[in-house]
C-alpha positions in Angstrom: -139.2 -71.0 -102.1 -139.3 -67.6 -100.4 -141.8 -67.5 -97.5 -143.7 -64.2 -98.1 -145.5 -62.2 -95.4 -147.5 -59.1 -96.5 -149.0 -56.9 -93.8 -150.2 -53.4 -93.3 -148.0 -53.0 -90.3 -145.0 -55.3 -90.6 -144.5 -56.4 -87.0 -147.7 -55.9 -84.9 -146.4 -57.8 -81.9 -143.4 -55.6 -81.1 -143.6 -52.6 -78.8 -143.9 -49.2 -80.4 -140.4 -47.8 -80.8 -139.1 -44.7 -78.9 -139.7 -41.4 -80.6 -136.6 -39.5 -81.8 -135.3 -36.1 -81.0 -133.7 -34.3 -83.9 -130.7 -32.0 -83.3 -129.3 -29.9 -86.2 -125.6 -30.2 -85.7 -124.2 -28.5 -88.8 -125.5 -26.6 -91.8 -123.5 -25.4 -94.8 -124.3 -23.7 -98.1 -122.3 -25.7 -100.6 -123.5 -24.7 -104.1 -126.0 -22.7 -106.0 -127.4 -25.9 -107.6 -129.1 -29.0 -106.3 -127.3 -31.5 -104.1 -127.5 -34.8 -105.9 -125.6 -37.0 -103.4 -124.3 -36.9 -99.8 -122.2 -39.2 -97.7 -120.5 -39.0 -94.3 -118.3 -40.6 -91.7 -118.0 -39.7 -88.0 -115.5 -37.0 -88.9 -116.1 -35.9 -92.5 -118.8 -35.4 -95.0 -119.1 -34.9 -98.8 -121.7 -33.4 -101.2 -122.0 -33.9 -104.9 -123.6 -31.2 -107.1 -123.6 -30.0 -110.7 -121.8 -26.7 -111.6 -125.2 -25.4 -112.8 -128.5 -27.2 -113.6 -127.8 -26.8 -117.3 -124.3 -28.5 -117.4 -123.1 -32.1 -116.9 -120.0 -31.0 -114.9 -120.3 -32.1 -111.3 -118.1 -31.4 -108.2 -117.4 -33.3 -104.9 -117.0 -31.0 -102.0 -115.5 -32.6 -98.9 -115.5 -31.0 -95.5 -114.8 -31.7 -91.8 -117.4 -32.4 -89.2 -115.0 -31.5 -86.5 -115.3 -27.7 -86.0 -112.0 -25.8 -85.7 -111.3 -23.8 -82.6 -113.1 -20.5 -82.5 -115.8 -21.7 -85.0 -119.1 -19.9 -84.8 -121.8 -21.7 -82.8 -125.4 -21.0 -82.3 -128.1 -22.8 -80.4 -132.0 -22.8 -80.4 -134.5 -25.3 -79.1 -138.2 -26.2 -80.0 -140.4 -28.9 -78.7 -139.3 -31.3 -81.4 -135.9 -30.2 -82.5 -132.7 -28.7 -81.2 -130.2 -26.6 -83.2 -126.5 -26.3 -82.3 -125.0 -25.4 -85.6 -121.3 -24.8 -86.2 -119.3 -23.6 -89.2 -117.5 -26.4 -91.1 -114.1 -26.3 -92.6 -113.6 -27.3 -96.2 -111.1 -30.1 -96.9 -111.0 -30.5 -100.7 -113.0 -29.9 -103.9 -112.6 -32.3 -106.8 -114.6 -33.1 -110.0 -116.9 -36.1 -109.9 -120.5 -37.3 -110.5 -120.6 -39.8 -107.6 -118.5 -40.2 -104.4 -118.6 -42.5 -101.3 -116.4 -42.8 -98.3 -114.4 -46.0 -97.6 -115.9 -47.7 -94.5 -112.6 -48.8 -93.1 -111.7 -45.4 -91.6 -108.7 -44.9 -93.9 -109.9 -41.5 -95.0 -110.3 -42.6 -98.7 -113.1 -41.8 -101.0 -114.1 -43.4 -104.4 -115.2 -40.9 -107.0 -116.5 -41.4 -110.5 -115.2 -38.9 -113.0 -116.5 -38.5 -116.5 -114.1 -37.6 -119.3 -115.8 -35.9 -122.2 -114.7 -34.6 -125.7 -116.5 -32.2 -128.0 -117.4 -33.6 -131.5 -118.7 -30.9 -133.7 -120.8 -27.9 -132.7 -122.9 -28.6 -129.6 -122.3 -32.4 -129.6 -120.8 -34.0 -126.5 -119.6 -37.6 -126.4 -118.8 -39.3 -123.0 -116.0 -41.4 -124.1 -114.7 -42.6 -120.8 -115.4 -42.7 -117.1 -113.0 -43.6 -114.3 -113.1 -44.5 -110.6 -110.6 -42.4 -108.7 -109.5 -43.5 -105.2 -108.7 -40.3 -103.4 -107.5 -39.1 -100.0 -110.5 -37.2 -98.6 -108.5 -34.5 -96.8 -106.3 -33.5 -99.7 -108.2 -34.6 -102.7 -105.1 -36.4 -104.0 -105.7 -39.3 -106.3 -103.9 -42.5 -105.3 -105.4 -44.9 -107.9 -107.4 -44.6 -111.1 -109.6 -47.5 -112.4 -110.7 -47.0 -116.0 -113.5 -48.5 -118.1 -116.4 -47.9 -115.7 -120.0 -46.9 -116.4 -120.9 -43.6 -114.6 -124.6 -44.6 -114.6 -124.2 -47.4 -112.2 -123.6 -47.1 -108.4 -120.4 -47.2 -106.3 -119.9 -49.5 -103.4 -117.0 -50.4 -101.0 -116.6 -53.7 -99.3 -116.8 -53.4 -95.5 -113.0 -53.9 -95.1 -112.1 -51.4 -97.8 -110.3 -54.0 -100.0 -112.7 -54.0 -102.9 -114.7 -51.4 -104.9 -117.7 -52.1 -107.1 -118.9 -49.9 -110.0 -120.6 -50.3 -113.4 -118.6 -51.9 -116.1 -118.5 -50.1 -119.5 -119.3 -52.1 -122.6 -116.7 -51.6 -125.4 -115.6 -48.4 -123.8 -119.1 -46.9 -123.7 -120.2 -45.4 -120.4 -123.9 -44.7 -120.5 -127.2 -45.7 -118.8 -127.7 -48.2 -121.7 -124.6 -50.1 -120.5 -125.3 -50.0 -116.7 -126.7 -53.5 -116.2 -123.3 -54.9 -115.5 -121.2 -54.4 -112.4 -117.5 -55.1 -111.9 -115.4 -55.4 -108.7 -111.8 -54.3 -108.4 -109.0 -54.5 -105.9 -109.0 -51.0 -104.3 -105.3 -51.0 -103.7 -104.0 -52.3 -107.1 -106.9 -51.7 -109.5 -106.9 -55.4 -110.6 -110.4 -56.5 -111.6 -111.6 -59.4 -109.4 -115.0 -60.2 -110.9 -118.3 -59.2 -112.4 -122.0 -59.2 -111.9 -123.6 -60.0 -115.3 -127.0 -61.4 -114.8 -129.1 -58.2 -114.7 -131.0 -57.2 -117.9 -131.6 -53.6 -117.0 -129.8 -50.8 -115.2 -128.4 -51.5 -111.8 -129.3 -48.7 -109.4 -128.0 -49.7 -106.0 -125.2 -52.0 -104.7 -123.8 -53.0 -101.4 -121.4 -55.7 -100.2 -122.0 -58.4 -97.6 -119.2 -59.3 -95.2 -118.5 -62.5 -97.2 -117.6 -60.5 -100.3 -120.9 -61.2 -102.2 -122.5 -58.2 -103.8 -126.1 -57.2 -103.4 -127.6 -55.3 -106.4 -131.0 -53.8 -107.2 -132.0 -53.4 -110.9 -134.7 -51.9 -112.9 -135.3 -55.4 -114.3 -137.3 -56.1 -111.0 -134.7 -58.3 -109.3 -132.6 -58.1 -106.2 -129.5 -60.3 -106.7 -126.8 -61.6 -104.4 -123.8 -62.5 -106.5 -120.4 -63.9 -105.9 -118.4 -61.6 -108.2 -115.4 -63.9 -108.4 -117.5 -66.5 -110.2 -120.4 -64.2 -111.5 -122.8 -66.8 -110.1 -126.0 -65.7 -108.5 -126.1 -66.9 -104.8 -129.7 -65.8 -104.2 -132.4 -63.8 -106.0 -135.6 -62.0 -105.1 -138.1 -61.1 -107.8 -140.1 -58.0 -106.9 -143.8 -58.2 -107.7 -146.2 -55.5 -108.8 -146.0 -52.0 -110.4 -143.0 -50.9 -108.3 -140.6 -53.6 -109.6 -138.8 -51.1 -112.0 -138.4 -48.4 -109.4 -135.8 -49.3 -106.8 -135.3 -46.5 -104.3 -133.0 -47.6 -101.4 -130.9 -50.5 -100.2 -129.3 -51.6 -96.9 -127.4 -54.7 -95.9 -127.0 -55.6 -92.2 -123.5 -55.8 -90.8 -123.7 -59.6 -90.6 -125.1 -59.8 -94.1 -128.2 -61.8 -93.0 -130.8 -59.1 -93.6 -131.3 -57.2 -96.9 -133.7 -54.3 -96.7 -134.8 -52.6 -99.9 -137.5 -50.1 -101.0 -139.1 -50.3 -104.4 -141.5 -47.4 -105.1 -143.4 -47.2 -101.9 -143.0 -50.9 -100.9 -140.5 -52.0 -98.2 -139.0 -55.5 -98.5 -137.2 -57.0 -95.5 -135.5 -60.2 -96.8 -133.5 -62.9 -94.9 -132.1 -64.7 -97.9 -131.5 -68.4 -97.9 -128.8 -70.4 -99.7 -130.7 -71.7 -102.6 -128.1 -71.6 -105.4 -129.7 -68.7 -107.3 -133.3 -69.2 -106.3 -135.5 -66.9 -104.2 -135.1 -68.7 -100.9 -135.4 -67.3 -97.4 -138.0 -65.2 -95.5 -139.5 -62.0 -96.8 -141.7 -59.4 -95.1 -143.2 -56.7 -97.3 -145.5 -53.7 -96.6 -146.6 -50.5 -98.2 -145.5 -47.2 -96.9 -149.0 -45.9 -97.7 -150.5 -48.4 -95.2 -148.3 -47.2 -92.3 -147.8 -43.5 -92.9 -150.4 -40.7 -92.4 -148.6 -38.4 -94.9 -146.9 -39.1 -98.2 -143.2 -39.7 -98.1 -140.5 -40.3 -100.7 -137.7 -42.7 -99.6 -134.2 -41.2 -99.4 -132.0 -43.7 -97.6 -132.0 -46.6 -95.1 -129.7 -46.6 -92.1 -126.8 -49.1 -92.1 -128.4 -51.1 -89.2 -131.7 -51.2 -91.1 -133.5 -49.5 -88.2 -134.6 -46.3 -89.9 -135.9 -45.0 -93.3 -135.5 -41.3 -94.0 -138.1 -39.9 -96.4 -138.6 -36.5 -98.1 -142.0 -35.0 -97.4 -143.9 -32.0 -98.7 -143.1 -30.2 -95.5 -139.5 -31.3 -95.1 -138.4 -34.8 -94.0 -139.1 -37.5 -91.5 -137.5 -40.7 -90.1 -139.5 -43.8 -89.7 -138.9 -47.1 -87.9 -138.6 -49.8 -90.5 -139.7 -52.6 -88.3 -143.0 -51.0 -87.3 -143.6 -48.4 -90.0 -144.0 -45.7 -87.4 -142.8 -42.2 -88.1 -140.4 -41.3 -85.2 -139.6 -37.7 -86.0 -140.2 -34.9 -88.4 -138.0 -31.9 -89.3 -136.8 -29.3 -91.8 -140.1 -27.4 -92.2 -140.0 -24.2 -94.1 -136.8 -25.0 -96.0 -136.0 -25.9 -99.6 -136.8 -29.4 -101.0 -134.7 -32.3 -99.7 -133.0 -34.0 -102.7 -130.4 -36.4 -101.1 -129.8 -38.2 -97.8 -127.3 -40.6 -96.1 -126.9 -42.0 -92.6 -123.6 -42.2 -90.8 -122.1 -45.7 -90.1 -123.5 -45.7 -86.6 -127.0 -44.9 -87.9 -127.7 -42.1 -85.4 -126.6 -39.2 -87.6 -128.4 -38.2 -90.8 -127.1 -35.9 -93.5 -129.4 -34.2 -96.0 -128.8 -32.2 -99.2 -131.4 -29.7 -100.5 -132.3 -28.3 -103.9 -130.9 -24.9 -103.0 -127.4 -26.3 -102.4 -127.5 -26.4 -98.6 -126.4 -29.5 -96.6 -127.5 -30.3 -93.1 -126.3 -32.8 -90.5 -128.8 -34.0 -87.9 -128.3 -36.2 -84.8 -131.1 -38.7 -83.9 -131.6 -39.5 -80.2 -134.2 -41.5 -78.4 -136.6 -39.3 -76.5 -137.4 -40.3 -72.9 -140.9 -41.8 -72.5 
């Protein structure tokens, strides 16, 4: 049985966390359409965007975070933010509707590419989707994995050996077939296992160090599955009206803490070993109870310290443990549509509706 704790402020006994100073490191206009996904490492970043808002063709633009010699640099400072922007060099541009960097530092990306054919006047049929393992710098494809569902998420194992994505049913790749996940060997393309217990679309996925896969689904469950056996190791059922609206997921490096956001509810779960039951400890709280202004969750940092949210004015970063907003930025700019933290959790990348991407550093301010 999961021990549940619901509070307005999740951890009242801990000291208030240090406020953060935002520094805008890089900004780059990438497209004329909305940025739908971003990801980054310590040295490179990528952005996914459609060709236009009216088409289904999407592109993955990869660029370096290490400015070339002689790159333009500007600097400004306010009381809450610092700006030291530089021009970024493009690395590659490839087609794809999703993309994520491999966490092992190998410079690889996994990209989902949709293959379409035209059947009759004005009728499109998505007959196939593939996961392409690519070299981020050159865009060269080193492996293609066929038979995936483009509607499900992509996830690498921490050591870069495995890749997880949606499994297409009978060759069909659509949201209606996105409740299953499959895991492949990222070097050979051999399928290793599956996640088959969800009854609705899987929206988020992340590996634990032991190879089990954490998944969020619109069926209202968070599952931890051993993909080699397809057996559920542990399960959390989300209560209330938010259970069909998963928004963000993060798994701690040791795999012992799983943090998820459903609608405006944060769940910090320490799963037990209950053989498929809902064991462990759970702390839950509502963002509305801890925030003074409305925020829409974007992403959780890899160490589960921070939650970045889009706001009416721009964006902010809050401390997940206390629910306190630590910094605010991006006022006066276009709507934020995508976000991702770097592996060390102290750099945040954002994408905006006008096709601009930004990279911000987060530093603790002196008390």
